[in-house]
N, CA, C and O atoms as a GROMACS GRO file, in nm:
protein
  608
    1MET      N    1  -0.610  -0.851  -1.921
    1MET     CA    2  -0.534  -0.853  -1.858
    1MET      C    3  -0.498  -0.666  -1.856
    1MET      O    4  -0.477  -0.590  -1.762
    2PHE      N    5  -0.504  -0.644  -2.011
    2PHE     CA    6  -0.494  -0.512  -2.025
    2PHE      C    7  -0.612  -0.419  -1.947
    2PHE      O    8  -0.597  -0.307  -1.898
    3VAL      N    9  -0.726  -0.495  -1.951
    3VAL     CA   10  -0.793  -0.405  -1.910
    3VAL      C   11  -0.792  -0.370  -1.788
    3VAL      O   12  -0.834  -0.260  -1.754
    4PHE      N   13  -0.750  -0.447  -1.711
    4PHE     CA   14  -0.761  -0.452  -1.506
    4PHE      C   15  -0.623  -0.368  -1.526
    4PHE      O   16  -0.606  -0.292  -1.431
    5ILE      N   17  -0.548  -0.362  -1.598
    5ILE     CA   18  -0.466  -0.267  -1.563
    5ILE      C   19  -0.484  -0.152  -1.658
    5ILE      O   20  -0.402  -0.065  -1.630
    6ILE      N   21  -0.531  -0.131  -1.719
    6ILE     CA   22  -0.600   0.003  -1.733
    6ILE      C   23  -0.693   0.028  -1.642
    6ILE      O   24  -0.702   0.146  -1.610
    7LEU      N   25  -0.757  -0.038  -1.596
    7LEU     CA   26  -0.900  -0.040  -1.446
    7LEU      C   27  -0.803   0.009  -1.385
    7LEU      O   28  -0.796   0.131  -1.396
    8PHE      N   29  -0.713  -0.045  -1.316
    8PHE     CA   30  -0.676   0.020  -1.217
    8PHE      C   31  -0.607   0.114  -1.166
    8PHE      O   32  -0.605   0.160  -1.052
    9PHE      N   33  -0.494   0.165  -1.353
    9PHE     CA   34  -0.496   0.244  -1.362
    9PHE      C   35  -0.533   0.416  -1.327
    9PHE      O   36  -0.483   0.516  -1.275
   10LEU      N   37  -0.658   0.367  -1.399
   10LEU     CA   38  -0.795   0.496  -1.384
   10LEU      C   39  -0.794   0.515  -1.228
   10LEU      O   40  -0.754   0.609  -1.160
   11ILE      N   41  -0.866   0.370  -1.186
   11ILE     CA   42  -0.883   0.436  -1.058
   11ILE      C   43  -0.749   0.493  -0.914
   11ILE      O   44  -0.782   0.531  -0.802
   12GLY      N   45  -0.601   0.483  -0.966
   12GLY     CA   46  -0.561   0.550  -0.857
   12GLY      C   47  -0.484   0.726  -0.956
   12GLY      O   48  -0.398   0.812  -0.940
   13LEU      N   49  -0.584   0.690  -1.045
   13LEU     CA   50  -0.575   0.771  -1.140
   13LEU      C   51  -0.674   0.915  -1.030
   13LEU      O   52  -0.643   0.988  -0.936
   14LEU      N   53  -0.777   0.895  -1.102
   14LEU     CA   54  -0.900   0.914  -0.976
   14LEU      C   55  -0.857   0.949  -0.851
   14LEU      O   56  -0.841   1.068  -0.822
   15CYS      N   57  -0.830   0.838  -0.756
   15CYS     CA   58  -0.805   0.859  -0.618
   15CYS      C   59  -0.715   0.887  -0.594
   15CYS      O   60  -0.713   0.921  -0.475
   16ASP      N   61  -0.633   0.895  -0.635
   16ASP     CA   62  -0.474   1.023  -0.615
   16ASP      C   63  -0.546   1.081  -0.446
   16ASP      O   64  -0.555   1.014  -0.343
   17ILE      N   65  -0.575   1.185  -0.463
   17ILE     CA   66  -0.620   1.279  -0.352
   17ILE      C   67  -0.712   1.224  -0.230
   17ILE      O   68  -0.696   1.266  -0.115
   18GLU      N   69  -0.790   1.147  -0.259
   18GLU     CA   70  -0.849   1.124  -0.129
   18GLU      C   71  -0.703   1.010  -0.066
   18GLU      O   72  -0.659   1.015   0.048
   19TYR      N   73  -0.649   0.909  -0.183
   19TYR     CA   74  -0.546   0.814  -0.069
   19TYR      C   75  -0.420   0.845  -0.028
   19TYR      O   76  -0.355   0.771   0.046
   20ARG      N   77  -0.362   1.001  -0.089
   20ARG     CA   78  -0.332   1.091   0.014
   20ARG      C   79  -0.391   1.121   0.185
   20ARG      O   80  -0.336   1.095   0.292
   21THR      N   81  -0.556   1.202   0.151
   21THR     CA   82  -0.582   1.215   0.268
   21THR      C   83  -0.633   1.091   0.371
   21THR      O   84  -0.705   1.107   0.470
   22LEU      N   85  -0.584   0.976   0.326
   22LEU     CA   86  -0.646   0.865   0.367
   22LEU      C   87  -0.454   0.894   0.490
   22LEU      O   88  -0.426   0.936   0.602
   23THR      N   89  -0.381   0.843   0.375
   23THR     CA   90  -0.274   0.827   0.431
   23THR      C   91  -0.204   0.937   0.596
   23THR      O   92  -0.150   0.934   0.707
   24ARG      N   93  -0.267   1.028   0.478
   24ARG     CA   94  -0.223   1.141   0.665
   24ARG      C   95  -0.263   1.143   0.733
   24ARG      O   96  -0.198   1.163   0.836
   25THR      N   97  -0.452   1.121   0.743
   25THR     CA   98  -0.511   1.064   0.816
   25THR      C   99  -0.501   0.918   0.890
   25THR      O  100  -0.563   0.893   0.993
   26PHE      N  101  -0.449   0.861   0.850
   26PHE     CA  102  -0.379   0.688   0.947
   26PHE      C  103  -0.214   0.744   1.011
   26PHE      O  104  -0.168   0.676   1.102
   27ILE      N  105  -0.134   0.858   0.964
   27ILE     CA  106   0.008   0.891   1.010
   27ILE      C  107  -0.053   0.930   1.133
   27ILE      O  108  -0.010   0.880   1.237
   28SER      N  109  -0.150   1.015   1.135
   28SER     CA  110  -0.186   1.132   1.234
   28SER      C  111  -0.223   1.082   1.317
   28SER      O  112  -0.180   1.105   1.430
   29LYS      N  113  -0.348   0.966   1.283
   29LYS     CA  114  -0.406   0.868   1.424
   29LYS      C  115  -0.318   0.732   1.466
   29LYS      O  116  -0.360   0.678   1.569
   30ILE      N  117  -0.186   0.661   1.394
   30ILE     CA  118  -0.116   0.620   1.474
   30ILE      C  119  -0.021   0.650   1.486
   30ILE      O  120   0.059   0.561   1.517
   31ALA      N  121   0.032   0.791   1.471
   31ALA     CA  122   0.141   0.834   1.553
   31ALA      C  123   0.134   0.853   1.730
   31ALA      O  124   0.024   0.889   1.772
   32ASP      N  125   0.242   0.830   1.834
   32ASP     CA  126   0.260   0.814   1.953
   32ASP      C  127   0.240   0.969   1.997
   32ASP      O  128   0.301   1.010   2.095
   33TYR      N  129   0.180   1.029   1.947
   33TYR     CA  130   0.280   1.184   1.969
   33TYR      C  131   0.137   1.246   1.892
   33TYR      O  132   0.041   1.186   1.843
   34ASP      N  133   0.170   1.400   1.904
   34ASP     CA  134   0.056   1.515   1.866
   34ASP      C  135   0.121   1.542   1.758
   34ASP      O  136   0.243   1.537   1.773
   35LEU      N  137   0.072   1.575   1.626
   35LEU     CA  138   0.121   1.509   1.463
   35LEU      C  139   0.007   1.643   1.420
   35LEU      O  140  -0.115   1.630   1.412
   36LYS      N  141   0.071   1.748   1.400
   36LYS     CA  142  -0.018   1.827   1.290
   36LYS      C  143   0.080   1.874   1.145
   36LYS      O  144   0.200   1.887   1.119
   37PHE      N  145  -0.061   1.892   1.069
   37PHE     CA  146   0.048   1.891   0.935
   37PHE      C  147  -0.001   2.040   0.908
   37PHE      O  148  -0.094   2.092   0.970
   38TYR      N  149   0.079   2.111   0.797
   38TYR     CA  150   0.076   2.229   0.748
   38TYR      C  151   0.062   2.219   0.598
   38TYR      O  152   0.066   2.102   0.560
   39GLY      N  153   0.052   2.280   0.530
   39GLY     CA  154   0.022   2.380   0.442
   39GLY      C  155  -0.052   2.416   0.310
   39GLY      O  156  -0.145   2.488   0.347
   40GLY      N  157  -0.056   2.407   0.228
   40GLY     CA  158  -0.180   2.497   0.160
   40GLY      C  159  -0.267   2.385   0.060
   40GLY      O  160  -0.261   2.264   0.041
   41LYS      N  161  -0.334   2.477   0.019
   41LYS     CA  162  -0.453   2.348   0.035
   41LYS      C  163  -0.394   2.241  -0.146
   41LYS      O  164  -0.351   2.303  -0.244
   42GLU      N  165  -0.408   2.103  -0.144
   42GLU     CA  166  -0.391   2.070  -0.204
   42GLU      C  167  -0.440   2.046  -0.294
   42GLU      O  168  -0.545   1.981  -0.287
   43ILE      N  169  -0.363   2.105  -0.483
   43ILE     CA  170  -0.461   2.078  -0.600
   43ILE      C  171  -0.395   1.964  -0.718
   43ILE      O  172  -0.355   2.001  -0.829
   44ARG      N  173  -0.393   1.892  -0.695
   44ARG     CA  174  -0.392   1.770  -0.816
   44ARG      C  175  -0.453   1.707  -0.912
   44ARG      O  176  -0.524   1.611  -0.883
   45PHE      N  177  -0.438   1.746  -1.043
   45PHE     CA  178  -0.551   1.669  -1.088
   45PHE      C  179  -0.493   1.601  -1.195
   45PHE      O  180  -0.412   1.650  -1.273
   46PHE      N  181  -0.553   1.443  -1.195
   46PHE     CA  182  -0.471   1.350  -1.327
   46PHE      C  183  -0.341   1.309  -1.320
   46PHE      O  184  -0.279   1.276  -1.421
   47ILE      N  185  -0.267   1.307  -1.147
   47ILE     CA  186  -0.127   1.266  -1.177
   47ILE      C  187  -0.126   1.148  -1.172
   47ILE      O  188  -0.186   1.069  -1.099
   48PRO      N  189  -0.014   1.128  -1.302
   48PRO     CA  190  -0.078   0.918  -1.287
   48PRO      C  191   0.043   0.836  -1.170
   48PRO      O  192   0.030   0.718  -1.137
   49ASP      N  193   0.123   0.898  -1.134
   49ASP     CA  194   0.210   0.792  -1.040
   49ASP      C  195   0.113   0.740  -0.906
   49ASP      O  196   0.183   0.660  -0.845
   50PHE      N  197  -0.008   0.752  -0.844
   50PHE     CA  198  -0.092   0.668  -0.771
   50PHE      C  199  -0.112   0.608  -0.895
   50PHE      O  200  -0.040   0.508  -0.888
   51GLY      N  201  -0.171   0.607  -1.013
   51GLY     CA  202  -0.266   0.524  -1.106
   51GLY      C  203  -0.156   0.404  -1.166
   51GLY      O  204  -0.186   0.286  -1.185
   52PHE      N  205  -0.007   0.474  -1.191
   52PHE     CA  206   0.131   0.318  -1.226
   52PHE      C  207   0.167   0.218  -1.072
   52PHE      O  208   0.214   0.105  -1.076
   53ILE      N  209   0.137   0.279  -0.967
   53ILE     CA  210   0.178   0.223  -0.831
   53ILE      C  211   0.114   0.114  -0.842
   53ILE      O  212   0.176   0.012  -0.811
   54LEU      N  213  -0.097   0.094  -0.916
   54LEU     CA  214  -0.160   0.039  -0.844
   54LEU      C  215  -0.208  -0.059  -0.956
   54LEU      O  216  -0.278  -0.158  -0.934
   55SER      N  217  -0.138  -0.002  -1.142
   55SER     CA  218  -0.116  -0.086  -1.186
   55SER      C  219  -0.063  -0.194  -1.185
   55SER      O  220  -0.091  -0.288  -1.259
   56LEU      N  221   0.059  -0.188  -1.057
   56LEU     CA  222   0.106  -0.354  -1.046
   56LEU      C  223   0.080  -0.458  -0.948
   56LEU      O  224   0.147  -0.550  -0.901
   57ILE      N  225  -0.094  -0.394  -0.928
   57ILE     CA  226  -0.143  -0.491  -0.802
   57ILE      C  227  -0.256  -0.620  -0.978
   57ILE      O  228  -0.259  -0.742  -0.962
   58PRO      N  229  -0.308  -0.572  -1.078
   58PRO     CA  230  -0.300  -0.653  -1.216
   58PRO      C  231  -0.164  -0.734  -1.237
   58PRO      O  232  -0.153  -0.849  -1.196
   59ILE      N  233  -0.110  -0.698  -1.274
   59ILE     CA  234   0.097  -0.729  -1.319
   59ILE      C  235   0.131  -0.826  -1.214
   59ILE      O  236   0.201  -0.926  -1.232
   60GLY      N  237   0.070  -0.787  -1.088
   60GLY     CA  238   0.124  -0.934  -1.012
   60GLY      C  239   0.060  -1.052  -1.012
   60GLY      O  240   0.096  -1.169  -1.006
   61PHE      N  241  -0.087  -0.971  -1.024
   61PHE     CA  242  -0.157  -1.132  -1.015
   61PHE      C  243  -0.133  -1.209  -1.141
   61PHE      O  244  -0.142  -1.329  -1.164
   62TYR      N  245  -0.101  -1.111  -1.213
   62TYR     CA  246  -0.092  -1.217  -1.366
   62TYR      C  247   0.007  -1.325  -1.326
   62TYR      O  248  -0.010  -1.447  -1.316
   63ILE      N  249   0.174  -1.211  -1.294
   63ILE     CA  250   0.283  -1.313  -1.273
   63ILE      C  251   0.273  -1.408  -1.133
   63ILE      O  252   0.319  -1.522  -1.126
   64ILE      N  253   0.201  -1.336  -1.023
   64ILE     CA  254   0.158  -1.511  -0.932
   64ILE      C  255   0.130  -1.615  -1.011
   64ILE      O  256   0.189  -1.723  -1.013
   65SER      N  257   0.018  -1.573  -1.092
   65SER     CA  258  -0.098  -1.722  -1.167
   65SER      C  259  -0.030  -1.770  -1.240
   65SER      O  260  -0.077  -1.880  -1.271
   66ARG      N  261   0.057  -1.750  -1.287
   66ARG     CA  262   0.170  -1.762  -1.456
   66ARG      C  263   0.251  -1.880  -1.325
   66ARG      O  264   0.226  -1.999  -1.301
   67LEU      N  265   0.347  -1.790  -1.265
   67LEU     CA  266   0.399  -1.896  -1.127
   67LEU      C  267   0.355  -2.010  -1.136
   67LEU      O  268   0.413  -2.112  -1.174
   68GLN      N  269   0.210  -1.993  -1.087
   68GLN     CA  270   0.168  -2.105  -0.975
   68GLN      C  271   0.120  -2.269  -1.103
   68GLN      O  272   0.098  -2.254  -1.223
   69LYS      N  273   0.118  -2.366  -1.051
   69LYS     CA  274   0.098  -2.491  -1.100
   69LYS      C  275  -0.081  -2.463  -1.190
   69LYS      O  276  -0.110  -2.498  -1.304
   70PRO      N  277  -0.145  -2.411  -1.117
   70PRO     CA  278  -0.318  -2.470  -1.164
   70PRO      C  279  -0.352  -2.325  -1.253
   70PRO      O  280  -0.462  -2.296  -1.302
   71LYS      N  281  -0.273  -2.272  -1.256
   71LYS     CA  282  -0.289  -2.109  -1.356
   71LYS      C  283  -0.457  -2.004  -1.331
   71LYS      O  284  -0.539  -1.954  -1.408
   72LYS      N  285  -0.442  -2.012  -1.194
   72LYS     CA  286  -0.579  -1.917  -1.193
   72LYS      C  287  -0.552  -1.888  -1.010
   72LYS      O  288  -0.532  -1.974  -0.924
   73ILE      N  289  -0.558  -1.744  -0.995
   73ILE     CA  290  -0.616  -1.667  -0.839
   73ILE      C  291  -0.734  -1.729  -0.800
   73ILE      O  292  -0.843  -1.727  -0.858
   74THR      N  293  -0.697  -1.796  -0.675
   74THR     CA  294  -0.886  -1.845  -0.648
   74THR      C  295  -0.882  -1.744  -0.536
   74THR      O  296  -0.788  -1.667  -0.515
   75PHE      N  297  -0.977  -1.752  -0.476
   75PHE     CA  298  -1.067  -1.654  -0.387
   75PHE      C  299  -0.972  -1.638  -0.228
   75PHE      O  300  -0.949  -1.544  -0.152
   76VAL      N  301  -0.935  -1.779  -0.229
   76VAL     CA  302  -0.828  -1.743  -0.046
   76VAL      C  303  -0.712  -1.668  -0.162
   76VAL      O  304  -0.688  -1.576  -0.085
   77SER      N  305  -0.617  -1.633  -0.294
   77SER     CA  306  -0.517  -1.558  -0.282
   77SER      C  307  -0.552  -1.426  -0.236
   77SER      O  308  -0.486  -1.360  -0.155
   78ILE      N  309  -0.662  -1.389  -0.293
   78ILE     CA  310  -0.718  -1.237  -0.289
   78ILE      C  311  -0.781  -1.201  -0.164
   78ILE      O  312  -0.818  -1.087  -0.135
   79LEU      N  313  -0.790  -1.310  -0.088
   79LEU     CA  314  -0.843  -1.237   0.005
   79LEU      C  315  -0.708  -1.298   0.089
   79LEU      O  316  -0.764  -1.380   0.163
   80ILE      N  317  -0.600  -1.304   0.113
   80ILE     CA  318  -0.464  -1.310   0.166
   80ILE      C  319  -0.384  -1.179   0.103
   80ILE      O  320  -0.318  -1.094   0.163
   81TYR      N  321  -0.408  -1.189  -0.020
   81TYR     CA  322  -0.323  -1.017  -0.009
   81TYR      C  323  -0.399  -0.933   0.029
   81TYR      O  324  -0.349  -0.836   0.085
   82ILE      N  325  -0.549  -0.940   0.013
   82ILE     CA  326  -0.608  -0.780   0.094
   82ILE      C  327  -0.583  -0.775   0.183
   82ILE      O  328  -0.533  -0.663   0.196
   83VAL      N  329  -0.582  -0.855   0.326
   83VAL     CA  330  -0.565  -0.880   0.401
   83VAL      C  331  -0.392  -0.806   0.452
   83VAL      O  332  -0.358  -0.709   0.519
   84LEU      N  333  -0.316  -0.922   0.373
   84LEU     CA  334  -0.201  -0.854   0.380
   84LEU      C  335  -0.176  -0.724   0.343
   84LEU      O  336  -0.108  -0.669   0.429
   85LEU      N  337  -0.211  -0.631   0.223
   85LEU     CA  338  -0.212  -0.493   0.153
   85LEU      C  339  -0.259  -0.402   0.298
   85LEU      O  340  -0.189  -0.315   0.351
   86LEU      N  341  -0.414  -0.454   0.352
   86LEU     CA  342  -0.410  -0.365   0.457
   86LEU      C  343  -0.292  -0.367   0.578
   86LEU      O  344  -0.254  -0.261   0.627
   87LEU      N  345  -0.242  -0.484   0.618
   87LEU     CA  346  -0.204  -0.484   0.722
   87LEU      C  347   0.012  -0.410   0.683
   87LEU      O  348   0.103  -0.353   0.743
   88PHE      N  349  -0.012  -0.453   0.581
   88PHE     CA  350   0.153  -0.357   0.536
   88PHE      C  351   0.152  -0.170   0.471
   88PHE      O  352   0.243  -0.091   0.450
   89TYR      N  353   0.028  -0.162   0.460
   89TYR     CA  354  -0.015  -0.044   0.442
   89TYR      C  355  -0.018   0.019   0.583
   89TYR      O  356   0.044   0.125   0.595
   90LEU      N  357  -0.080  -0.028   0.687
   90LEU     CA  358  -0.074   0.033   0.781
   90LEU      C  359   0.122   0.004   0.843
   90LEU      O  360   0.201   0.096   0.867
   91ILE      N  361   0.138  -0.083   0.849
   91ILE     CA  362   0.251  -0.113   0.909
   91ILE      C  363   0.385   0.057   0.857
   91ILE      O  364   0.466   0.118   0.926
   92PHE      N  365   0.347   0.072   0.727
   92PHE     CA  366   0.383   0.153   0.613
   92PHE      C  367   0.357   0.269   0.696
   92PHE      O  368   0.450   0.321   0.758
   93CYS      N  369   0.237   0.314   0.703
   93CYS     CA  370   0.187   0.457   0.786
   93CYS      C  371   0.274   0.400   0.941
   93CYS      O  372   0.375   0.470   0.950
   94LEU      N  373   0.269   0.314   1.045
   94LEU     CA  374   0.354   0.349   1.148
   94LEU      C  375   0.499   0.408   1.115
   94LEU      O  376   0.535   0.518   1.158
   95LEU      N  377   0.569   0.334   1.042
   95LEU     CA  378   0.720   0.348   1.018
   95LEU      C  379   0.740   0.492   0.982
   95LEU      O  380   0.828   0.554   1.042
   96GLU      N  381   0.636   0.576   0.849
   96GLU     CA  382   0.624   0.695   0.854
   96GLU      C  383   0.646   0.803   0.949
   96GLU      O  384   0.719   0.901   0.967
   97SER      N  385   0.512   0.716   1.023
   97SER     CA  386   0.545   0.816   1.164
   97SER      C  387   0.622   0.841   1.259
   97SER      O  388   0.661   0.946   1.309
   98GLN      N  389   0.638   0.750   1.278
   98GLN     CA  390   0.787   0.744   1.346
   98GLN      C  391   0.913   0.817   1.303
   98GLN      O  392   0.989   0.864   1.388
   99ILE      N  393   0.943   0.829   1.149
   99ILE     CA  394   1.070   0.873   1.094
   99ILE      C  395   1.041   1.046   1.127
   99ILE      O  396   1.120   1.127   1.176
  100ILE      N  397   0.857   1.076   1.066
  100ILE     CA  398   0.820   1.248   1.106
  100ILE      C  399   0.851   1.226   1.252
  100ILE      O  400   0.927   1.322   1.266
  101LYS      N  401   0.849   1.192   1.321
  101LYS     CA  402   0.876   1.178   1.500
  101LYS      C  403   0.998   1.211   1.483
  101LYS      O  404   1.018   1.332   1.489
  102TYR      N  405   1.107   1.133   1.459
  102TYR     CA  406   1.244   1.142   1.462
  102TYR      C  407   1.339   1.238   1.367
  102TYR      O  408   1.462   1.244   1.377
  103THR      N  409   1.240   1.326   1.256
  103THR     CA  410   1.343   1.355   1.164
  103THR      C  411   1.286   1.534   1.218
  103THR      O  412   1.362   1.622   1.178
  104THR      N  413   1.141   1.590   1.314
  104THR     CA  414   1.047   1.694   1.279
  104THR      C  415   1.107   1.738   1.464
  104THR      O  416   1.126   1.660   1.558
  105VAL      N  417   1.128   1.931   1.458
  105VAL     CA  418   1.148   1.937   1.539
  105VAL      C  419   1.041   1.980   1.641
  105VAL      O  420   0.961   2.060   1.592
  106ILE      N  421   1.016   1.945   1.786
  106ILE     CA  422   0.885   1.974   1.835
  106ILE      C  423   0.860   2.138   1.882
  106ILE      O  424   0.948   2.211   1.928
  107ASP      N  425   0.745   2.169   1.864
  107ASP     CA  426   0.728   2.320   1.935
  107ASP      C  427   0.707   2.325   2.090
  107ASP      O  428   0.704   2.226   2.162
  108SER      N  429   0.693   2.455   2.129
  108SER     CA  430   0.690   2.461   2.311
  108SER      C  431   0.581   2.406   2.338
  108SER      O  432   0.581   2.346   2.446
  109GLU      N  433   0.462   2.402   2.264
  109GLU     CA  434   0.334   2.284   2.298
  109GLU      C  435   0.355   2.153   2.298
  109GLU      O  436   0.266   2.077   2.337
  110ASN      N  437   0.455   2.113   2.261
  110ASN     CA  438   0.457   1.940   2.217
  110ASN      C  439   0.444   1.847   2.125
  110ASN      O  440   0.465   1.725   2.122
  111ILE      N  441   0.381   1.982   1.998
  111ILE     CA  442   0.361   1.912   1.896
  111ILE      C  443   0.418   1.906   1.780
  111ILE      O  444   0.472   2.015   1.764
  112TYR      N  445   0.441   1.819   1.662
  112TYR     CA  446   0.525   1.815   1.591
  112TYR      C  447   0.417   1.884   1.460
  112TYR      O  448   0.304   1.842   1.436
  113HIS      N  449   0.469   1.973   1.403
  113HIS     CA  450   0.421   1.998   1.282
  113HIS      C  451   0.547   1.949   1.165
  113HIS      O  452   0.670   1.945   1.161
  114TYR      N  453   0.434   1.917   1.080
  114TYR     CA  454   0.510   1.841   0.949
  114TYR      C  455   0.423   1.884   0.818
  114TYR      O  456   0.303   1.856   0.823
  115HIS      N  457   0.465   1.936   0.723
  115HIS     CA  458   0.464   1.957   0.584
  115HIS      C  459   0.396   1.826   0.510
  115HIS      O  460   0.459   1.721   0.501
  116TYR      N  461   0.212   1.848   0.438
  116TYR     CA  462   0.204   1.682   0.421
  116TYR      C  463   0.241   1.692   0.254
  116TYR      O  464   0.159   1.662   0.167
  117SER      N  465   0.378   1.739   0.224
  117SER     CA  466   0.408   1.725   0.107
  117SER      C  467   0.512   1.631   0.087
  117SER      O  468   0.554   1.588  -0.021
  118ASN      N  469   0.553   1.602   0.212
  118ASN     CA  470   0.714   1.572   0.272
  118ASN      C  471   0.678   1.422   0.269
  118ASN      O  472   0.762   1.342   0.229
  119ILE      N  473   0.551   1.381   0.311
  119ILE     CA  474   0.577   1.245   0.331
  119ILE      C  475   0.529   1.126   0.193
  119ILE      O  476   0.440   1.137   0.108
  120ASN      N  477   0.615   1.032   0.213
  120ASN     CA  478   0.654   0.965   0.114
  120ASN      C  479   0.563   0.844   0.069
  120ASN      O  480   0.559   0.721   0.076
  121TYR      N  481   0.491   0.952   0.017
  121TYR     CA  482   0.260   0.836  -0.062
  121TYR      C  483   0.346   0.771  -0.139
  121TYR      O  484   0.389   0.669  -0.084
  122ARG      N  485   0.382   0.788  -0.229
  122ARG     CA  486   0.452   0.696  -0.350
  122ARG      C  487   0.537   0.568  -0.262
  122ARG      O  488   0.515   0.470  -0.333
  123LEU      N  489   0.597   0.536  -0.179
  123LEU     CA  490   0.732   0.495  -0.105
  123LEU      C  491   0.568   0.403   0.004
  123LEU      O  492   0.537   0.284   0.004
  124ILE      N  493   0.529   0.471   0.047
  124ILE     CA  494   0.410   0.350   0.140
  124ILE      C  495   0.346   0.305   0.063
  124ILE      O  496   0.305   0.196   0.102
  125ALA      N  497   0.294   0.343  -0.078
  125ALA     CA  498   0.205   0.186  -0.162
  125ALA      C  499   0.302   0.117  -0.201
  125ALA      O  500   0.325   0.005  -0.155
  126PHE      N  501   0.390   0.186  -0.313
  126PHE     CA  502   0.463   0.065  -0.344
  126PHE      C  503   0.506  -0.018  -0.251
  126PHE      O  504   0.451  -0.126  -0.277
  127SER      N  505   0.555  -0.028  -0.181
  127SER     CA  506   0.598  -0.098  -0.088
  127SER      C  507   0.482  -0.176  -0.006
  127SER      O  508   0.496  -0.293   0.030
  128SER      N  509   0.344  -0.085   0.025
  128SER     CA  510   0.241  -0.191   0.079
  128SER      C  511   0.204  -0.301  -0.047
  128SER      O  512   0.180  -0.415  -0.005
  129ILE      N  513   0.193  -0.280  -0.219
  129ILE     CA  514   0.142  -0.375  -0.302
  129ILE      C  515   0.296  -0.455  -0.342
  129ILE      O  516   0.277  -0.569  -0.385
  130VAL      N  517   0.385  -0.430  -0.336
  130VAL     CA  518   0.460  -0.539  -0.397
  130VAL      C  519   0.527  -0.661  -0.222
  130VAL      O  520   0.536  -0.784  -0.226
  131PHE      N  521   0.560  -0.572  -0.098
  131PHE     CA  522   0.501  -0.626  -0.034
  131PHE      C  523   0.442  -0.765  -0.001
  131PHE      O  524   0.494  -0.874   0.025
  132SER      N  525   0.319  -0.723  -0.010
  132SER     CA  526   0.171  -0.809  -0.022
  132SER      C  527   0.140  -0.905  -0.106
  132SER      O  528   0.089  -1.015  -0.087
  133LEU      N  529   0.185  -0.841  -0.221
  133LEU     CA  530   0.245  -0.973  -0.349
  133LEU      C  531   0.301  -1.046  -0.325
  133LEU      O  532   0.263  -1.162  -0.343
  134SER      N  533   0.474  -1.002  -0.248
  134SER     CA  534   0.535  -1.108  -0.248
  134SER      C  535   0.499  -1.175  -0.138
  134SER      O  536   0.454  -1.278  -0.189
  135ILE      N  537   0.484  -1.190   0.004
  135ILE     CA  538   0.452  -1.286   0.091
  135ILE      C  539   0.322  -1.357   0.074
  135ILE      O  540   0.288  -1.451   0.146
  136ASN      N  541   0.215  -1.284  -0.072
  136ASN     CA  542   0.142  -1.361  -0.110
  136ASN      C  543   0.144  -1.520  -0.231
  136ASN      O  544   0.090  -1.630  -0.240
  137PHE      N  545   0.252  -1.428  -0.308
  137PHE     CA  546   0.359  -1.622  -0.337
  137PHE      C  547   0.399  -1.682  -0.271
  137PHE      O  548   0.423  -1.798  -0.305
  138VAL      N  549   0.425  -1.644  -0.155
  138VAL     CA  550   0.520  -1.745  -0.082
  138VAL      C  551   0.430  -1.871  -0.012
  138VAL      O  552   0.450  -1.993  -0.013
  139VAL      N  553   0.283  -1.759   0.070
  139VAL     CA  554   0.170  -1.837   0.156
  139VAL      C  555   0.127  -1.907   0.046
  139VAL      O  556   0.095  -2.022   0.076
  140LEU      N  557   0.112  -1.874  -0.095
  140LEU     CA  558   0.049  -1.984  -0.165
  140LEU      C  559   0.129  -2.105  -0.219
  140LEU      O  560   0.079  -2.208  -0.264
  141ASN      N  561   0.283  -2.073  -0.207
  141ASN     CA  562   0.351  -2.147  -0.217
  141ASN      C  563   0.372  -2.265  -0.162
  141ASN      O  564   0.405  -2.369  -0.219
  142ILE      N  565   0.346  -2.242  -0.026
  142ILE     CA  566   0.363  -2.342   0.138
  142ILE      C  567   0.200  -2.375   0.133
  142ILE      O  568   0.175  -2.492   0.164
  143LEU      N  569   0.117  -2.315   0.108
  143LEU     CA  570  -0.034  -2.360   0.100
  143LEU      C  571  -0.012  -2.522  -0.021
  143LEU      O  572  -0.023  -2.644  -0.012
  144LYS      N  573   0.009  -2.463  -0.080
  144LYS     CA  574   0.067  -2.561  -0.234
  144LYS      C  575   0.101  -2.658  -0.224
  144LYS      O  576   0.036  -2.753  -0.267
  145GLN      N  577   0.243  -2.676  -0.149
  145GLN     CA  578   0.318  -2.794  -0.097
  145GLN      C  579   0.256  -2.854  -0.018
  145GLN      O  580   0.249  -2.976  -0.031
  146GLN      N  581   0.197  -2.796   0.081
  146GLN     CA  582   0.119  -2.854   0.188
  146GLN      C  583  -0.029  -2.949   0.144
  146GLN      O  584  -0.085  -3.055   0.172
  147LYS      N  585  -0.044  -2.840   0.064
  147LYS     CA  586  -0.236  -2.967  -0.044
  147LYS      C  587  -0.169  -3.084  -0.081
  147LYS      O  588  -0.221  -3.192  -0.053
  148SER      N  589  -0.026  -3.079  -0.157
  148SER     CA  590   0.074  -3.251  -0.224
  148SER      C  591   0.149  -3.285  -0.133
  148SER      O  592   0.250  -3.338  -0.179
  149ILE      N  593   0.147  -3.278   0.000
  149ILE     CA  594   0.212  -3.334   0.078
  149ILE      C  595   0.087  -3.439   0.117
  149ILE      O  596   0.093  -3.560   0.096
  150SER      N  597  -0.049  -3.358   0.189
  150SER     CA  598  -0.129  -3.451   0.209
  150SER      C  599  -0.196  -3.513   0.066
  150SER      O  600  -0.193  -3.636   0.079
  151GLU      N  601  -0.236  -3.491  -0.020
  151GLU     CA  602  -0.211  -3.546  -0.105
  151GLU      C  603  -0.162  -3.730  -0.168
  151GLU      O  604  -0.219  -3.815  -0.236
  152LYS      N  605   0.002  -3.719  -0.081
  152LYS     CA  606   0.047  -3.766  -0.090
  152LYS      C  607  -0.008  -3.928  -0.021
  152LYS      O  608   0.065  -4.027  -0.030
   0.00000   0.00000   0.00000
């Protein structure tokens, strides 16, 4: 368990800039308007915020496995979680793009200019992980109840 927490923390520590770039790209692609980000070159070395957020994944799976009767996380659970994580990530990027649209002034060429550091990267990652783990737990409970009903 602790090995996975440390592993996910290290992945988050090393992939923080890639996550921020990916999030900006998704937000600009999902936006239903012209959005341009401005700001200087982003220099971030080993900032632990995304690493701490990613460490929620093994902690959440550990909690889910403890609350489930069979005490093991199946392939179906991991597959459901990955699909939900991607879905919620896209939903929160869409919400962020709409927040940018309604809180930013448009220029004379109908382009919204937004500083890249004002995007709430932590909230997008944290919310995506927490919502995915929560819905995964609910789906697993529903599947477990249906399985127990079908066995009777």
